[in-house]
C-alpha positions in Angstrom: 0.0 0.0 0.0 1.1 3.6 -0.6 1.9 4.4 3.0 4.3 1.3 3.3 6.5 2.7 0.5 9.6 4.8 1.3 8.7 8.5 1.5 7.8 10.2 -1.8 10.9 12.4 -1.9 13.1 9.3 -1.6 11.2 7.6 -4.5 11.4 10.7 -6.6 15.2 10.8 -6.2 15.2 7.1 -7.1 13.2 7.9 -10.2 15.7 10.7 -11.2 18.7 8.3 -10.7 16.8 5.3 -12.3 17.6 3.3 -9.2 17.0 -0.4 -9.9 16.7 -1.3 -6.2 13.0 -0.3 -6.4 12.3 -2.1 -9.6 9.1 -4.2 -9.1 8.5 -2.7 -5.7 7.4 0.8 -6.7 5.9 2.5 -9.7 5.3 6.1 -10.6 2.0 7.5 -12.1 2.4 10.7 -14.0 -0.7 12.8 -13.8 0.2 15.1 -16.7 0.4 12.1 -19.2 -1.8 9.5 -17.5 1.1 7.0 -17.8 2.7 4.8 -15.2 6.3 3.6 -15.3 9.0 1.7 -13.5 11.4 4.0 -11.6 14.1 2.9 -14.1 12.2 4.2 -17.1 14.5 6.0 -19.6 11.8 8.5 -20.5 12.2 12.2 -19.7 11.5 12.7 -16.0 8.3 14.4 -14.9 8.0 17.2 -12.4 7.7 16.3 -8.8 4.2 17.6 -8.4 3.0 15.4 -11.3 4.1 12.2 -9.6 2.2 9.7 -7.4 3.9 6.5 -6.3 2.3 3.0 -6.1 3.5 -0.3 -4.7 1.8 -2.5 -7.3 0.8 -2.5 -11.0 -2.8 -3.2 -9.9 -3.0 0.1 -8.0 -1.7 2.0 -11.0 -4.3 0.4 -13.3 -7.1 1.0 -10.8 -6.1 4.7 -10.6 -6.6 5.0 -14.3 -3.0 5.1 -15.5 -1.9 3.4 -18.7 1.3 1.3 -19.0 4.4 3.1 -20.4 5.5 1.8 -23.8 9.1 2.5 -23.1 9.7 0.7 -19.8 6.9 -1.9 -20.1 5.9 -2.2 -16.4 3.4 -5.0 -17.3 6.1 -7.2 -18.8 7.2 -9.1 -15.6 3.6 -10.2 -15.1 3.3 -11.1 -18.7 6.5 -13.2 -18.5 5.1 -15.0 -15.4 2.1 -16.2 -17.4 1.9 -16.8 -21.1 -1.8 -16.2 -21.2 -1.4 -12.8 -19.6 1.2 -11.9 -22.3 -1.0 -12.9 -25.1 -4.1 -11.1 -23.8 -2.2 -7.9 -23.0 -0.7 -7.9 -26.5 -4.2 -8.4 -27.9 -5.6 -5.5 -25.9 -2.7 -3.3 -26.9 -3.3 -4.2 -30.6 -7.1 -3.5 -30.3 -7.7 -1.2 -27.3 -11.2 -0.3 -28.7 -12.3 -3.9 -29.1 -15.4 -4.9 -27.0 -13.8 -8.0 -25.4 -16.1 -10.8 -24.2 -15.7 -14.1 -22.5 -16.2 -15.8 -25.9 -13.2 -13.9 -27.2 -11.0 -15.3 -24.4 -12.3 -18.8 -25.0 -11.7 -18.4 -28.8 -8.0 -17.8 -28.0 -7.9 -21.2 -26.3 -7.9 -20.1 -22.6 -10.0 -21.2 -19.7 -12.1 -18.4 -18.3 -11.6 -19.1 -14.7 -7.9 -19.6 -15.1 -7.5 -16.2 -16.9 -9.7 -14.5 -14.3 -7.6 -15.8 -11.4 -4.3 -15.0 -13.2 -5.3 -11.3 -13.9 -6.8 -10.9 -10.4 -3.6 -12.3 -8.9 -1.2 -10.1 -11.0 -3.2 -6.9 -11.3 -6.1 -7.0 -8.8 -8.7 -6.8 -11.6 -9.9 -9.1 -14.4 -8.9 -8.8 -18.0 -12.5 -7.8 -19.0 -12.6 -5.1 -16.3 -9.3 -3.8 -17.6 -10.5 -3.6 -21.1 -13.9 -2.1 -20.2 -12.3 0.6 -18.1 -9.9 1.5 -20.9 -12.7 1.8 -23.5 -15.0 4.0 -21.4 -12.1 6.3 -20.3 -11.1 6.7 -24.0 -14.6 7.8 -25.0 -14.7 10.3 -22.2 -11.4 11.7 -23.2 -12.4 12.0 -26.8 -15.5 14.0 -25.8 -13.4 16.2 -23.6 -11.2 17.0 -26.6 -14.3 18.2 -28.5 -14.7 15.2 -30.7 -18.1 14.3 -32.1 -20.2 11.8 -30.1 -20.0 9.3 -33.0 -16.2 9.7 -33.2 -15.9 9.1 -29.4 -18.2 6.1 -29.7 -16.0 4.5 -32.4 -12.7 5.4 -30.6 -14.0 3.8 -27.4 -15.0 0.6 -29.3 -18.7 0.7 -28.7 -20.5 -1.1 -31.6 -23.8 0.9 -31.2 -24.8 4.4 -30.3 -27.3 3.0 -27.8 -24.6 1.0 -25.9 -22.4 4.2 -25.7 -25.3 6.3 -24.5 -26.3 3.7 -21.9 -22.7 3.5 -20.5 -22.5 7.3 -20.2 -26.0 7.6 -18.8 -25.1 5.2 -16.0 -22.1 7.4 -15.2 -23.3 10.9 -15.8 -27.1 10.5 -15.7 -27.4 11.9 -19.2 -26.6 10.8 -22.8 -23.4 12.2 -24.4 -25.5 14.0 -27.0 -27.1 16.2 -24.4 -23.7 17.5 -23.2 -23.2 21.2 -24.0 -19.7 22.3 -25.1 -20.6 25.8 -23.8 -22.0 24.7 -20.5 -21.3 26.7 -17.4 -20.3 23.4 -15.6 -17.9 20.9 -17.1 -17.1 17.3 -15.9 -13.8 15.6 -16.1 -12.1 12.5 -14.8 -9.2 12.7 -12.3 -7.1 9.6 -11.7 -6.0 9.0 -8.1 -4.2 6.1 -6.4 -7.6 5.0 -4.9 -9.5 5.1 -8.2 -10.9 7.5 -10.8 -12.9 10.5 -9.6 -15.5 12.7 -11.4 -14.9 16.4 -11.0 -17.3 19.1 -12.0 -16.3 22.8 -12.0 -17.3 26.2 -13.2 -14.8 28.8 -14.3 -14.3 29.9 -10.7 -15.2 27.0 -8.4 -15.2 23.2 -8.0 -18.7 22.0 -7.5 -18.4 18.2 -7.2 -15.7 15.6 -6.7 -16.8 12.0 -6.2 -15.4 8.5 -6.9 -17.0 7.4 -10.2 -18.6 4.2 -8.8 -20.6 6.1 -6.2 -24.2 4.9 -6.8 -25.7 8.4 -6.2 -23.4 10.1 -8.7 -25.9 10.4 -11.6 -28.5 11.8 -9.2 -26.0 14.3 -7.8 -25.1 15.5 -11.3 -28.7 15.9 -12.3 -29.4 17.9 -9.2 -26.3 20.0 -9.7 -27.1 20.9 -13.3 -30.9 21.3 -13.0 -30.7 25.0 -12.6 -27.5 25.7 -14.4 -27.6 27.5 -17.8 -26.5 25.2 -20.5 -26.6 22.1 -18.3 -23.4 20.0 -18.2 -20.4 19.8 -20.6 -17.2 17.8 -20.6 -13.8 19.4 -20.1 -11.7 21.1 -17.6 -11.9 24.6 -16.1 -9.1 25.9 -13.9 -10.6 24.7 -10.6 -10.5 21.1 -11.9 -6.9 21.5 -13.0 -6.0 22.9 -9.6 -7.8 20.1 -7.8 -6.1 17.4 -9.9 -2.6 19.0 -9.2 -3.3 19.3 -5.5 -4.6 15.7 -5.2 -1.4 14.4 -6.9 0.6 16.3 -4.4 -1.6 15.0 -1.5 -1.1 11.4 -2.5 2.6 11.9 -3.2 3.0 13.1 0.4 3.7 16.7 -0.5 0.4 18.5 0.5 -1.9 18.2 3.5 -4.2 21.2 2.8 -6.2 22.1 -0.3 -6.6 25.6 -1.7 -9.0 24.8 -4.7 -12.0 27.2 -4.4 -15.2 25.3 -3.7 -18.9 25.9 -4.3 -20.9 24.4 -1.5 -24.4 23.3 -2.4 -26.5 22.8 0.7 -28.3 24.4 3.6 -26.6 26.8 6.0 -26.3 24.0 8.6 -24.6 21.7 6.1 -22.2 24.3 5.0 -21.3 25.0 8.6 -20.6 21.3 9.1 -18.5 21.1 5.9 -16.5 24.1 6.9 -15.7 22.5 10.3 -14.6 19.3 8.5 -12.1 21.3 6.6 -10.5 22.4 9.9 -9.7 18.8 10.9 -5.9 18.4 10.4 -4.8 15.6 8.1 -3.8 12.7 10.4 -6.5 13.4 12.9 -10.1 12.3 13.3 -13.3 13.6 14.9 -16.5 12.0 16.0 -20.0 13.3 14.9 -20.4 14.5 18.5 -17.1 16.4 18.3 -18.3 18.2 15.2 -21.7 19.0 16.7 -20.0 20.5 19.8 -17.6 22.6 17.7 -20.5 24.2 15.8 -22.4 24.8 19.0 -25.1 22.2 18.4 -24.1 19.3 20.8 -27.5 17.6 20.4 -27.4 17.6 16.6 -25.2 14.5 16.0 -27.6 12.9 13.6 -28.0 16.1 11.6 -24.2 16.3 11.5 -24.0 12.7 10.2 -26.6 13.5 7.5 -24.6 16.6 6.4 -21.4 14.5 6.4 -23.0 11.9 4.1 -24.4 14.7 1.8 -20.9 16.1 1.1 -20.3 15.9 -2.6 -16.7 17.2 -2.6 -14.8 14.1 -1.4 -11.2 14.4 0.0 -11.1 18.2 -0.3 -13.9 18.3 2.3 -12.5 15.4 4.4 -15.6 13.6 5.6 -13.5 10.5 5.8 -11.9 12.0 8.9 -15.1 11.6 10.9 -15.5 8.3 12.7 -17.9 6.8 15.3 -17.7 7.8 19.0 -16.4 4.2 19.6 -13.6 4.6 17.1 -15.3 2.6 14.3 -15.0 3.8 10.8 -18.8 4.0 10.2 -20.2 4.6 6.7 -18.3 6.2 3.8 -19.8 6.6 0.3 -16.5 5.9 -1.3 -16.2 2.5 0.6 -14.8 1.7 4.0 -11.7 0.3 2.4 -11.0 3.7 0.9 -11.7 5.4 4.2 -9.2 3.1 5.9 -6.6 3.7 3.2 -7.0 7.5 3.4 -6.6 7.6 7.2 -3.5 5.4 6.8 -2.1 7.6 4.1 -2.7 10.7 6.2 -0.7 9.3 9.1 2.4 10.8 7.4 0.9 14.3 7.9 0.4 14.0 11.7 2.0 16.9 13.6 2.0 18.3 17.1 -0.9 20.6 17.9 -0.1 24.3 18.4 -2.0 27.3 19.6 -2.2 28.5 16.0 -4.4 25.6 15.1 -7.4 27.1 16.9 -7.0 30.2 14.7 -6.8 28.3 11.4 -9.7 28.9 9.0 -10.9 26.9 6.1 -10.0 28.2 2.5 -12.5 30.5 0.9 -15.6 29.0 -0.8 -18.8 30.0 -2.5 -22.1 29.3 -0.6 -24.9 27.9 -2.7 -28.0 27.7 -0.5 -30.9 25.3 -0.9 
């Protein structure tokens, strides 16, 4: 796991030196290119703020990074299993192909054996890897202003209806309804804990959620219902800033976020979210702690509801709120992510000082409901 690796500065120095002592034990994901590499990769070295480090290939893939074509970080796994080598080569040759179980069988491989091999080596199945790559490709094409039909073909979807359905499950709307001139634009952000959906205007970030959150389409519909032009695909500056700050956070170089936020909710919810932003990385609070801090000690259930209604994950750290008995309690991104986030943030722990009481949350825009 990320927090078990040497510190990010040590790994970055190893990357610059192409230190082979970490080969197979650490990988670097480069946010500016979407590529992950071995630390011995001969390619031009990225800037420190664009680097996130991972202990396994599986976590690189789950975070949305593609394998480098110069240092071939998938090759050791391919060498370990001939079936993996053949299927990875086939995927590379036809990344837009809509792979099925029948395709795997036609190549002469047993489905259960292939499934176990990919899960063991990468943490996900071959079909999951192929499906994720196709959908991400289509999203990227739309973000570059390509026509829907072009994005559909580039992503390997045989029919417009299949492409529409895939996007409707993710965004709550068909790709044809996206407005290139919309006041809000959606984009994917890759993180070590999985892809996230970010929505921003020209001035503020409005939403940041892990893409598999079940309520994401509903949140997007609510967010864009009263917005001129609805939703588009692309990146405004707040999304770029959030992506850069998240990369630094996961790389161990940033504990606070400065991205301007638009908070959609009641006055009470906004008060709770502001208090969440005052919890230092590496520390936790209970719902009762939060209720007391905002002067409403009997409102623990209301605090819990506001915590669950937060739609700007990580930047508003609702993962730092735990049960009074120390249990993790619920988290929309999954309890395994909550555990990982708290473990990652252990590196940011610091002694408390008198100035902590004076610290204020970064500026945000209030959007009442």
